[in-house]
Structure formats: structure tokens, C-alpha cells
N, C-alpha and C positions, 0 to 999 in steps of 0.2 A: 746879770744884764738888766738894764732898766726896762720896764714894761711900756713906757711911753713910746709909741711908734715914731714920734718925731725925732728920736735919737738915731734914726737909720743912718747908714753910711753915706758918703758923698755921691753926688750924681756923676758917674764916669762919662756921661755923654756930653758934658760941657766942653768948651774950648780949653785947650791945654794951657794957654797963657792967661786965661780969665779966671774970675772967682768961681769956685765950684759950689753949686747950690745943693742943699740937702733935699731929698725928695722922699715921700712916704712910699715904702714898699707895698706891693699888692698883697704879699703874704709874708708870714713870719712863722717859721717852724711848721710849715704845712697848713697853717690856719690863716684866714683872711685877716688883714690888718684891722685892729680895733678902731672903730669910729662910732660916733654917737648914733648914726643911722643904723649901723650894724647891730649895736646893742638894742636899739629900739625895735628893729625888725625881729631880733631874737625874742624879745619880750612879747611881741605880737604873735609870733609863731607858737610860743609856749602858752600864751593866754588863749589862743584859739583851741587848744586841747584841754587846758586845765582851768581857764578863767583867770582874769587879772589878779584876783585876790591871792591866788596860789603862787604867783610869780614874784618871789622875793629877790633882793639883790644877791643873796647867796646862791639861789638857784640860777640866776642869770650868769653869775661868775663861773659856776660849775660847767654850764653848757658852753661857755665861751673859752674855757680853759685858762682863765685869769684869776687874779685875786679880786675880792670885793673892793679893795682900795683902788685898784686900777680903774674900776668903773667910774669912780668919782673924779677922775681926770677929765671926764667927758660930760658929766652932768652934775648939777649941784645936789640933787636928791632924786629919789625914786619917782616923785611926782612929775619931775621934768621928763623922765623917760616914758612914763605913762602917757603924758600929753603928746610926746613925739610919736609913740607907737600908735595912738589913736589917729593922729594926723596921717601917718603912713597908711593906715587902714582906709581912711576916707579918701585919700588920694587915689585909691583904686575904685572908688565908688563910680559905677557906670553912669554915663550921661544918657538920658533918655533920647530917643529919636522921635519927637512928637510929630505926628502927622494927623491932623484932624480928619482928613479924608479917609484914612485907614486907622482910625483910633483904636479899634479892637486889636489889630495886629500890633500897634504900638504898645498897648498895655501888656500884651503877652510877651513881647520881646523885652520890655523893661523888667517885667517880673522875672524872666529867665536870666537876664543879666545880673539882677540883684541876687538871685539865688546862687549864681556861680561865685560871686564875691563873698557872700555870707558863708558859703560852704567851705571856703578856705580857712576861715577862722570862726567856727560856730560858737564856741564858748566866749569869744571876745565880744559877741553881741550883747552880753550881759554886763558890759563895762559900766553902764549907768547905775547898776546895782552894787558893783564892786568898788567903784572909785568915785571920788568927789571931783569931777572934772571942771566944773564952772564953765562960763561962756567962752573963755579964752581958747579952749581946746576945740571949738567948733570950726571945722575946715570950711572954706567958702564953697567947695563942691557940694557939701551937704545942703546948702541953701540954694545955690544956683540950679542944681539938677531938680530939686523939689519944685522950684518955681517954674521950670520949664514943663514939668509934668502937669502941674496945676493949670498952667496956661493952656495946654492942649484941652484939658477937661472943660475949661471955661469957653474955649473956642467952639466946642461942639454943642454948647448950649446949656451946660450944667450951671447951677447957681454956685455962689461961693461956698455955701454950706454943703451942697451935694458933691462938689469937687473935693472938699475936705473928707467927706465920707468915703469916697472911692479911694483916695490916697491912703487914708488910715486903714481901710480894708486890705489894700494891697500890702502895706507894710506888715500888718498882723498875719496875713496868710503866708507870706514868704518867710517872715521871722519864725513863726511857729513851725512851719514845714521843715525848715533847715534844722532847727533844734530838736524837734520830736521825731522826724523821719530820716532826713539825710544824715545827720550826725550819728544816729544810732546805726544806720545802715553802713556808714563808712567805718564805724568801729567794729563791724563784723557781727552786730546783733541781728537776729532774724526779726524782721519788721513785717507785721501783718497789715495789709492795706484794704481799706473798704470793708472791714468786718467789725461788728460792734464789740467783739471781745475775742481774744486768742482762744483757739480750741483747747489749749492746755488748761485754761481757767475752768472750762466746762468739765473737762475730764477730772479735775480735782474735786468736783461736786456732782458726782453722777446721779445722786438722788434729788437734786434741787429742781423744783418745778419751774423751769423757765423755758417753756416750749417754743415761744416765739423767737427767743434768742438762739436756741439750738437750731431752729429752722433757718434763721438768717445766716448763721455761721456756716452751716452745711451747704447752703445754696450759693452764697456770694463767692464769686471767683476772686482769686488774689489779683491785685493790680501791681504792676511794676512801679518802682519809685517814680519814674518819669511820667507814667500814666496817671499816677496819683497827683502829681504836680499839675499836669494839664487839667485834671478835674478841678483842682483848686482855682486855677486861673479862669476856667469856664464859669465857675460860680461867681467870680468877681465881675466877669463880663455881663452876666445876667443881672447882677445888681446895678451895674452902670446903665444897662439898657432900661431897666425899670425906672431909675432916677431920671433918665433922659426923657422917657415917655411922660413921666409926671411933670417935668419942666415944660414940655411942649403943650401938655394939656392945660396948664395954668396960664399959658400965654394965648 
């Protein structure tokens, strides 16, 4: 049987005396019909766990239950699928809800929304290290949403430079948190929050003279993942407040 889904049987819902049109079935042998977006979404799902570099055409074919040759009926090469996978990722990029009157809440909400999307595909965040995308793969959402966030920061009185500092800080905080905390937690690893070193490290060196570190580890309570993220967002708000105070002082 050919693997091209366009070879499906005739549409039985058409008029009896008219030409019968072929239509694409929703499933085949219990699997969704192969499409370019299905292939790209599968690539994105796999890249979210393993990184784009690990997602070969052979791996894609295995997960979709088809041959590698079948994939080339939908894309010229792997780069085309990578570009579409990245576009599907950024299509999910959340739009900020900028409110200069409630800018602190807006920053917190945008940070939380970014975290939720990043957390679905954590290893895919490293795509710029794994793939040579070029400018063509940049989805408009990536630009429009960033512009809206910068516009809010400018509206509350930050300079162009200060607005960029806050935006960069937000990106780094969420990016690092998802990769270093959320991803490990979601993989079932025990993650210590708000401690300078895991207790196991200290137990491995019982005779090491690090009294301040031992005191800190013993005293610091563990934070939940969400509490740790709120702490990271609070730090960003403090930075923005300081920059805003400096901007007002200069004027």
C-alpha cells in the first residue's frame, strides 16, 4: 500500500451522480494521517526532550511509524522541517498583556506565560546552538510580542537601554529557570531550591572546612518550584524598580 495519504479511497459523501472527490483520511492504521505539520510537531516534541540535534530523519520516521523516504514526500530536507518545527513553537509564544498602570503584574504574568510554553519543550530552547536557522525562520510573533513588552516598559518611563535590560533579564531568568529547574524537576530529578549546594555534596566531604556553607545548607528551607520562580520574578521586579527610580532621578 502506498504511504502517500493522498491515495485514500473516494469520498462516499458526494452526490451519487456527480464526480467523487478523494479526501484525506484522519487516521490510517490507527495513526494520524501524515502531514508536514504532524511531522514538524513530532520533531518539536522530540527536540523538547532531546534537543534538535538529536532528532534525525530516521528517529522521526521511527516515531511516526513510516519510512524515511515517506518523510521526503512532505519536505525537501530536514532543514525545512526544523524551520517549520520552530515556527510551530513560536506560534505558541504568549502575547504579553501590557498594562503600564499595573506593570509589575504584567511582567509577572508574562514571565509565567513564557515559562509555561518553554516548559513544554525545554531542550528545544537550545535550537540556536543546534541548528543554523537564519532570519527566515523567525516567526512574526517573536517580534510583535517583544515589541509590545518593550512598549510597556517605555510607557512607564524607562529609557530604551533600560527597557532592553529588563527584557533581557526576563528572558535569561525564565530561560535558565526552565532548563535548570523545571526540566530537571519534570524529569524526576530531586531539585534543591534556595540552597548554595546540595547536602549530599557536603556529606561527600565531611572533613572539608566550609562552616558557612554548612550553616547555610542546614538553615535554608527548601522552596517549591513555583516559589522559586516567584522569587526569580521578584528579583526582576526589583531590578525594574531600581531602573525606573534612576530614570526619574535623571529627569
